[in-house]
BALOBA-1460 file (C-alpha; in Angstrom, 3 decimals):
// residues 257
<rec num="1" residu="x" x="7.523" y="33.824" z="-11.295"/>
<rec num="2" residu="x" x="7.898" y="30.130" z="-10.489"/>
<rec num="3" residu="x" x="5.318" y="27.612" z="-11.661"/>
<rec num="4" residu="x" x="3.058" y="26.318" z="-8.891"/>
<rec num="5" residu="x" x="0.309" y="23.747" z="-8.457"/>
<rec num="6" residu="x" x="-1.624" y="26.303" z="-6.400"/>
<rec num="7" residu="x" x="-4.005" y="28.329" z="-8.543"/>
<rec num="8" residu="x" x="-3.805" y="31.340" z="-6.256"/>
<rec num="9" residu="x" x="-0.042" y="31.551" z="-6.808"/>
<rec num="10" residu="x" x="-0.391" y="31.776" z="-10.600"/>
<rec num="11" residu="x" x="-0.993" y="34.760" z="-12.818"/>
<rec num="12" residu="x" x="-4.285" y="34.729" z="-14.702"/>
<rec num="13" residu="x" x="-2.570" y="33.985" z="-18.056"/>
<rec num="14" residu="x" x="-0.773" y="31.026" z="-16.469"/>
<rec num="15" residu="x" x="-4.076" y="29.748" z="-15.050"/>
<rec num="16" residu="x" x="-5.770" y="30.238" z="-18.429"/>
<rec num="17" residu="x" x="-3.064" y="28.179" z="-20.128"/>
<rec num="18" residu="x" x="-3.506" y="25.342" z="-17.621"/>
<rec num="19" residu="x" x="-7.263" y="25.340" z="-18.127"/>
<rec num="20" residu="x" x="-6.844" y="25.247" z="-21.919"/>
<rec num="21" residu="x" x="-4.617" y="22.200" z="-21.432"/>
<rec num="22" residu="x" x="-7.531" y="20.570" z="-19.555"/>
<rec num="23" residu="x" x="-5.496" y="19.740" z="-16.467"/>
<rec num="24" residu="x" x="-7.369" y="18.219" z="-13.495"/>
<rec num="25" residu="x" x="-8.235" y="20.778" z="-10.827"/>
<rec num="26" residu="x" x="-8.386" y="19.833" z="-7.137"/>
<rec num="27" residu="x" x="-10.793" y="21.557" z="-4.737"/>
<rec num="28" residu="x" x="-10.078" y="20.838" z="-1.033"/>
<rec num="29" residu="x" x="-12.872" y="21.245" z="1.531"/>
<rec num="30" residu="x" x="-11.867" y="21.894" z="5.136"/>
<rec num="31" residu="x" x="-13.034" y="23.642" z="8.254"/>
<rec num="32" residu="x" x="-11.753" y="25.505" z="11.312"/>
<rec num="33" residu="x" x="-12.420" y="23.232" z="14.269"/>
<rec num="34" residu="x" x="-10.950" y="22.217" z="17.616"/>
<rec num="35" residu="x" x="-8.495" y="19.341" z="17.421"/>
<rec num="36" residu="x" x="-7.777" y="18.809" z="21.078"/>
<rec num="37" residu="x" x="-5.372" y="20.677" z="23.363"/>
<rec num="38" residu="x" x="-2.369" y="19.379" z="21.426"/>
<rec num="39" residu="x" x="-3.088" y="20.563" z="17.852"/>
<rec num="40" residu="x" x="-4.010" y="23.701" z="15.958"/>
<rec num="41" residu="x" x="-7.527" y="24.244" z="14.644"/>
<rec num="42" residu="x" x="-6.504" y="24.204" z="10.963"/>
<rec num="43" residu="x" x="-5.935" y="20.428" z="10.764"/>
<rec num="44" residu="x" x="-8.861" y="19.938" z="8.369"/>
<rec num="45" residu="x" x="-7.390" y="22.595" z="6.083"/>
<rec num="46" residu="x" x="-3.757" y="21.441" z="6.210"/>
<rec num="47" residu="x" x="-4.409" y="17.758" z="5.524"/>
<rec num="48" residu="x" x="-6.654" y="17.840" z="2.412"/>
<rec num="49" residu="x" x="-4.575" y="20.680" z="0.965"/>
<rec num="50" residu="x" x="-1.388" y="18.635" z="1.349"/>
<rec num="51" residu="x" x="-2.991" y="15.571" z="-0.231"/>
<rec num="52" residu="x" x="-4.249" y="17.668" z="-3.155"/>
<rec num="53" residu="x" x="-0.845" y="19.285" z="-3.632"/>
<rec num="54" residu="x" x="0.922" y="15.955" z="-3.887"/>
<rec num="55" residu="x" x="-1.633" y="14.328" z="-6.173"/>
<rec num="56" residu="x" x="-1.752" y="17.441" z="-8.381"/>
<rec num="57" residu="x" x="2.020" y="17.231" z="-8.836"/>
<rec num="58" residu="x" x="1.655" y="13.589" z="-9.876"/>
<rec num="59" residu="x" x="-0.941" y="14.329" z="-12.561"/>
<rec num="60" residu="x" x="0.048" y="17.836" z="-13.688"/>
<rec num="61" residu="x" x="-2.960" y="19.433" z="-12.010"/>
<rec num="62" residu="x" x="-3.872" y="22.546" z="-10.058"/>
<rec num="63" residu="x" x="-5.183" y="23.104" z="-6.521"/>
<rec num="64" residu="x" x="-7.737" y="25.861" z="-5.919"/>
<rec num="65" residu="x" x="-7.868" y="27.568" z="-2.499"/>
<rec num="66" residu="x" x="-9.242" y="25.384" z="0.276"/>
<rec num="67" residu="x" x="-12.552" y="26.318" z="1.885"/>
<rec num="68" residu="x" x="-11.545" y="26.989" z="5.532"/>
<rec num="69" residu="x" x="-15.051" y="26.729" z="7.019"/>
<rec num="70" residu="x" x="-17.233" y="23.628" z="6.905"/>
<rec num="71" residu="x" x="-20.480" y="22.172" z="8.138"/>
<rec num="72" residu="x" x="-21.162" y="22.083" z="11.879"/>
<rec num="73" residu="x" x="-18.961" y="19.969" z="14.107"/>
<rec num="74" residu="x" x="-20.914" y="17.097" z="15.632"/>
<rec num="75" residu="x" x="-20.173" y="15.669" z="19.105"/>
<rec num="76" residu="x" x="-19.832" y="12.077" z="17.862"/>
<rec num="77" residu="x" x="-17.388" y="12.891" z="15.048"/>
<rec num="78" residu="x" x="-15.798" y="16.272" z="15.771"/>
<rec num="79" residu="x" x="-16.361" y="17.113" z="19.408"/>
<rec num="80" residu="x" x="-19.180" y="19.549" z="18.761"/>
<rec num="81" residu="x" x="-19.818" y="23.248" z="18.379"/>
<rec num="82" residu="x" x="-19.258" y="24.028" z="22.064"/>
<rec num="83" residu="x" x="-15.482" y="24.335" z="21.787"/>
<rec num="84" residu="x" x="-13.974" y="27.839" z="21.512"/>
<rec num="85" residu="x" x="-12.653" y="28.553" z="18.037"/>
<rec num="86" residu="x" x="-14.743" y="25.998" z="16.154"/>
<rec num="87" residu="x" x="-16.292" y="28.127" z="13.401"/>
<rec num="88" residu="x" x="-18.863" y="26.553" z="11.123"/>
<rec num="89" residu="x" x="-21.363" y="27.135" z="8.337"/>
<rec num="90" residu="x" x="-24.950" y="25.957" z="8.011"/>
<rec num="91" residu="x" x="-25.308" y="23.016" z="5.605"/>
<rec num="92" residu="x" x="-27.163" y="25.188" z="3.095"/>
<rec num="93" residu="x" x="-24.488" y="27.900" z="3.214"/>
<rec num="94" residu="x" x="-21.663" y="25.405" z="2.789"/>
<rec num="95" residu="x" x="-23.423" y="23.695" z="-0.114"/>
<rec num="96" residu="x" x="-23.948" y="27.022" z="-1.856"/>
<rec num="97" residu="x" x="-20.278" y="27.989" z="-1.441"/>
<rec num="98" residu="x" x="-19.251" y="24.682" z="-3.041"/>
<rec num="99" residu="x" x="-21.852" y="25.268" z="-5.773"/>
<rec num="100" residu="x" x="-20.581" y="28.761" z="-6.509"/>
<rec num="101" residu="x" x="-16.926" y="27.713" z="-6.745"/>
<rec num="102" residu="x" x="-17.786" y="24.809" z="-9.066"/>
<rec num="103" residu="x" x="-19.961" y="27.037" z="-11.219"/>
<rec num="104" residu="x" x="-17.250" y="29.692" z="-11.462"/>
<rec num="105" residu="x" x="-14.560" y="27.155" z="-12.340"/>
<rec num="106" residu="x" x="-16.831" y="25.628" z="-14.971"/>
<rec num="107" residu="x" x="-17.532" y="28.996" z="-16.553"/>
<rec num="108" residu="x" x="-13.762" y="29.623" z="-16.663"/>
<rec num="109" residu="x" x="-13.260" y="26.405" z="-18.614"/>
<rec num="110" residu="x" x="-12.363" y="23.785" z="-15.992"/>
<rec num="111" residu="x" x="-13.674" y="20.401" z="-17.138"/>
<rec num="112" residu="x" x="-11.955" y="17.932" z="-14.782"/>
<rec num="113" residu="x" x="-12.559" y="18.617" z="-11.099"/>
<rec num="114" residu="x" x="-11.668" y="16.585" z="-8.004"/>
<rec num="115" residu="x" x="-13.458" y="17.668" z="-4.822"/>
<rec num="116" residu="x" x="-11.413" y="16.418" z="-1.851"/>
<rec num="117" residu="x" x="-13.131" y="16.525" z="1.524"/>
<rec num="118" residu="x" x="-11.081" y="16.917" z="4.702"/>
<rec num="119" residu="x" x="-13.833" y="17.318" z="7.354"/>
<rec num="120" residu="x" x="-16.139" y="14.425" z="8.243"/>
<rec num="121" residu="x" x="-19.298" y="16.528" z="8.557"/>
<rec num="122" residu="x" x="-18.818" y="18.044" z="5.087"/>
<rec num="123" residu="x" x="-19.643" y="14.746" z="3.393"/>
<rec num="124" residu="x" x="-23.317" y="15.166" z="2.509"/>
<rec num="125" residu="x" x="-23.421" y="18.974" z="2.161"/>
<rec num="126" residu="x" x="-20.580" y="18.674" z="-0.360"/>
<rec num="127" residu="x" x="-22.626" y="16.170" z="-2.371"/>
<rec num="128" residu="x" x="-25.395" y="18.773" z="-2.512"/>
<rec num="129" residu="x" x="-22.929" y="21.457" z="-3.582"/>
<rec num="130" residu="x" x="-21.570" y="19.333" z="-6.422"/>
<rec num="131" residu="x" x="-25.067" y="18.502" z="-7.613"/>
<rec num="132" residu="x" x="-26.178" y="22.134" z="-7.555"/>
<rec num="133" residu="x" x="-23.022" y="23.314" z="-9.319"/>
<rec num="134" residu="x" x="-23.394" y="20.824" z="-12.148"/>
<rec num="135" residu="x" x="-27.115" y="21.577" z="-12.417"/>
<rec num="136" residu="x" x="-26.466" y="25.301" z="-12.866"/>
<rec num="137" residu="x" x="-23.699" y="24.727" z="-15.382"/>
<rec num="138" residu="x" x="-25.973" y="22.432" z="-17.386"/>
<rec num="139" residu="x" x="-28.705" y="25.073" z="-17.285"/>
<rec num="140" residu="x" x="-26.194" y="27.484" z="-18.863"/>
<rec num="141" residu="x" x="-25.240" y="24.996" z="-21.561"/>
<rec num="142" residu="x" x="-22.053" y="23.628" z="-19.954"/>
<rec num="143" residu="x" x="-22.655" y="19.894" z="-19.733"/>
<rec num="144" residu="x" x="-19.181" y="18.401" z="-20.089"/>
<rec num="145" residu="x" x="-17.631" y="19.043" z="-16.663"/>
<rec num="146" residu="x" x="-16.565" y="15.819" z="-14.952"/>
<rec num="147" residu="x" x="-16.377" y="15.751" z="-11.132"/>
<rec num="148" residu="x" x="-14.895" y="13.267" z="-8.697"/>
<rec num="149" residu="x" x="-15.853" y="13.757" z="-5.035"/>
<rec num="150" residu="x" x="-13.995" y="11.887" z="-2.311"/>
<rec num="151" residu="x" x="-12.875" y="11.781" z="1.319"/>
<rec num="152" residu="x" x="-9.088" y="11.473" z="1.363"/>
<rec num="153" residu="x" x="-9.102" y="9.168" z="4.421"/>
<rec num="154" residu="x" x="-10.911" y="6.436" z="2.461"/>
<rec num="155" residu="x" x="-7.767" y="5.947" z="0.384"/>
<rec num="156" residu="x" x="-5.627" y="3.856" z="2.716"/>
<rec num="157" residu="x" x="-4.525" y="0.255" z="2.420"/>
<rec num="158" residu="x" x="-5.940" y="-2.359" z="4.784"/>
<rec num="159" residu="x" x="-2.399" y="-3.435" z="5.597"/>
<rec num="160" residu="x" x="-1.550" y="0.097" z="6.732"/>
<rec num="161" residu="x" x="-4.578" y="0.268" z="9.028"/>
<rec num="162" residu="x" x="-3.688" y="-3.126" z="10.479"/>
<rec num="163" residu="x" x="-0.154" y="-1.891" z="11.057"/>
<rec num="164" residu="x" x="-1.408" y="1.258" z="12.794"/>
<rec num="165" residu="x" x="-4.181" y="-0.438" z="14.775"/>
<rec num="166" residu="x" x="-3.169" y="-4.008" z="15.629"/>
<rec num="167" residu="x" x="-6.091" y="-4.189" z="18.087"/>
<rec num="168" residu="x" x="-8.629" y="-2.999" z="15.512"/>
<rec num="169" residu="x" x="-9.400" y="0.277" z="13.719"/>
<rec num="170" residu="x" x="-11.919" y="2.346" z="15.758"/>
<rec num="171" residu="x" x="-13.414" y="3.996" z="12.664"/>
<rec num="172" residu="x" x="-12.811" y="7.292" z="10.920"/>
<rec num="173" residu="x" x="-15.425" y="9.255" z="12.842"/>
<rec num="174" residu="x" x="-13.717" y="8.433" z="16.166"/>
<rec num="175" residu="x" x="-10.271" y="9.268" z="14.816"/>
<rec num="176" residu="x" x="-10.925" y="12.989" z="15.272"/>
<rec num="177" residu="x" x="-7.709" y="14.628" z="16.605"/>
<rec num="178" residu="x" x="-6.396" y="11.134" z="17.298"/>
<rec num="179" residu="x" x="-3.667" y="8.873" z="15.898"/>
<rec num="180" residu="x" x="-4.294" y="9.414" z="12.178"/>
<rec num="181" residu="x" x="-4.662" y="13.195" z="12.130"/>
<rec num="182" residu="x" x="-1.957" y="13.757" z="14.740"/>
<rec num="183" residu="x" x="0.540" y="11.611" z="12.839"/>
<rec num="184" residu="x" x="-0.208" y="13.416" z="9.579"/>
<rec num="185" residu="x" x="0.222" y="16.796" z="11.261"/>
<rec num="186" residu="x" x="3.538" y="15.646" z="12.770"/>
<rec num="187" residu="x" x="4.626" y="14.863" z="9.228"/>
<rec num="188" residu="x" x="3.348" y="18.082" z="7.647"/>
<rec num="189" residu="x" x="3.290" y="20.786" z="10.330"/>
<rec num="190" residu="x" x="5.072" y="19.521" z="13.468"/>
<rec num="191" residu="x" x="5.297" y="23.057" z="14.830"/>
<rec num="192" residu="x" x="1.496" y="22.981" z="15.225"/>
<rec num="193" residu="x" x="1.549" y="19.850" z="17.408"/>
<rec num="194" residu="x" x="2.494" y="19.617" z="21.093"/>
<rec num="195" residu="x" x="2.670" y="15.951" z="22.044"/>
<rec num="196" residu="x" x="3.180" y="16.871" z="25.704"/>
<rec num="197" residu="x" x="-0.456" y="18.035" z="25.744"/>
<rec num="198" residu="x" x="-2.005" y="14.870" z="24.292"/>
<rec num="199" residu="x" x="-4.964" y="14.075" z="26.598"/>
<rec num="200" residu="x" x="-5.823" y="10.717" z="28.128"/>
<rec num="201" residu="x" x="-9.588" y="11.103" z="28.595"/>
<rec num="202" residu="x" x="-10.549" y="8.938" z="25.607"/>
<rec num="203" residu="x" x="-11.521" y="6.913" z="23.782"/>
<rec num="204" residu="x" x="-15.049" y="8.250" z="23.575"/>
<rec num="205" residu="x" x="-17.992" y="5.950" z="24.229"/>
<rec num="206" residu="x" x="-21.080" y="7.375" z="22.561"/>
<rec num="207" residu="x" x="-24.625" y="6.033" z="22.331"/>
<rec num="208" residu="x" x="-25.959" y="5.367" z="18.842"/>
<rec num="209" residu="x" x="-27.902" y="8.650" z="18.780"/>
<rec num="210" residu="x" x="-27.432" y="12.415" z="19.127"/>
<rec num="211" residu="x" x="-28.846" y="14.702" z="21.814"/>
<rec num="212" residu="x" x="-29.968" y="18.349" z="21.422"/>
<rec num="213" residu="x" x="-28.853" y="20.377" z="23.237"/>
<rec num="214" residu="x" x="-25.739" y="18.322" z="23.787"/>
<rec num="215" residu="x" x="-25.563" y="17.374" z="27.461"/>
<rec num="216" residu="x" x="-22.421" y="18.033" z="29.466"/>
<rec num="217" residu="x" x="-20.125" y="15.034" z="29.444"/>
<rec num="218" residu="x" x="-21.574" y="13.583" z="26.222"/>
<rec num="219" residu="x" x="-18.025" y="13.327" z="24.857"/>
<rec num="220" residu="x" x="-14.448" y="13.668" z="26.138"/>
<rec num="221" residu="x" x="-13.790" y="17.134" z="27.573"/>
<rec num="222" residu="x" x="-10.583" y="17.401" z="25.530"/>
<rec num="223" residu="x" x="-12.386" y="17.009" z="22.201"/>
<rec num="224" residu="x" x="-10.109" y="14.097" z="21.278"/>
<rec num="225" residu="x" x="-12.353" y="11.136" z="20.487"/>
<rec num="226" residu="x" x="-9.889" y="8.234" z="20.368"/>
<rec num="227" residu="x" x="-6.200" y="8.070" z="21.350"/>
<rec num="228" residu="x" x="-3.451" y="10.318" z="20.018"/>
<rec num="229" residu="x" x="-0.567" y="8.935" z="22.064"/>
<rec num="230" residu="x" x="1.797" y="6.941" z="19.895"/>
<rec num="231" residu="x" x="1.417" y="9.330" z="16.956"/>
<rec num="232" residu="x" x="4.588" y="9.845" z="14.920"/>
<rec num="233" residu="x" x="5.645" y="11.516" z="11.706"/>
<rec num="234" residu="x" x="6.680" y="8.082" z="10.406"/>
<rec num="235" residu="x" x="3.111" y="6.843" z="10.794"/>
<rec num="236" residu="x" x="1.962" y="10.017" z="9.065"/>
<rec num="237" residu="x" x="4.205" y="9.137" z="6.134"/>
<rec num="238" residu="x" x="2.645" y="5.660" z="5.888"/>
<rec num="239" residu="x" x="-0.777" y="7.288" z="5.632"/>
<rec num="240" residu="x" x="0.219" y="10.072" z="3.260"/>
<rec num="241" residu="x" x="1.934" y="7.622" z="0.914"/>
<rec num="242" residu="x" x="-1.262" y="5.574" z="0.705"/>
<rec num="243" residu="x" x="-3.509" y="8.607" z="0.249"/>
<rec num="244" residu="x" x="-1.394" y="10.034" z="-2.569"/>
<rec num="245" residu="x" x="-0.760" y="6.730" z="-4.345"/>
<rec num="246" residu="x" x="-4.366" y="5.553" z="-4.294"/>
<rec num="247" residu="x" x="-5.968" y="8.897" z="-5.132"/>
<rec num="248" residu="x" x="-3.477" y="9.412" z="-7.969"/>
<rec num="249" residu="x" x="-4.462" y="6.012" z="-9.375"/>
<rec num="250" residu="x" x="-8.170" y="6.854" z="-9.108"/>
<rec num="251" residu="x" x="-7.800" y="10.251" z="-10.795"/>
<rec num="252" residu="x" x="-5.770" y="8.802" z="-13.653"/>
<rec num="253" residu="x" x="-8.319" y="6.050" z="-14.124"/>
<rec num="254" residu="x" x="-11.406" y="8.266" z="-14.085"/>
<rec num="255" residu="x" x="-9.952" y="11.019" z="-16.271"/>
<rec num="256" residu="x" x="-7.993" y="8.755" z="-18.615"/>
<rec num="257" residu="x" x="-4.644" y="10.335" z="-17.806"/>
């Protein structure tokens, strides 16, 4: 059996040996959510998993299975829950899933953990999950687990953003199913992207508040919040190179690798 950075592809003795060597373990958080008429709904699973895989190879780490369901899609950052196929968890449920995985990994001996978020709305519920997981481990006498928690999209160079958006970066929350994610998917899973179906009903113009229930027409009907035209695999490579380089540097720094 070949060695792999993916925990689920290892035998239990191989995993045990990695844990005893105190390798960093990466925990990607995703969701299943609409990403416009031109992309598959697993974008927020594919992207953080790919980032984790590449960084894990750089630092001799492991990647645990990605959580494929996340906190509720919001109209101003993910299009909203009204789209067919978008399948979400309550914040409490999501936090407890993160807690349980962290607790289980800690009990099994993992001491260096990197939680990598790939879905905008997961940000704060994942903080809660990390806190609860560490609290329970400490209660059981395990107080030496170290955790990094990050959003992979924060790790990009200003020069790259300026190159991608010469007229100004619209912001991560409006990049849902747009240039950044589409370019990364063209790099990683081009068979799941159909550029002929890229919509032209954006960019979204939202007020600085939410509405419940969400009124019709609150956001673009396509679910694409900015612009996806102009996406290329080459641009995806610019982004991925930054993500992997900068996250690798951060992990090495924080864990003394």
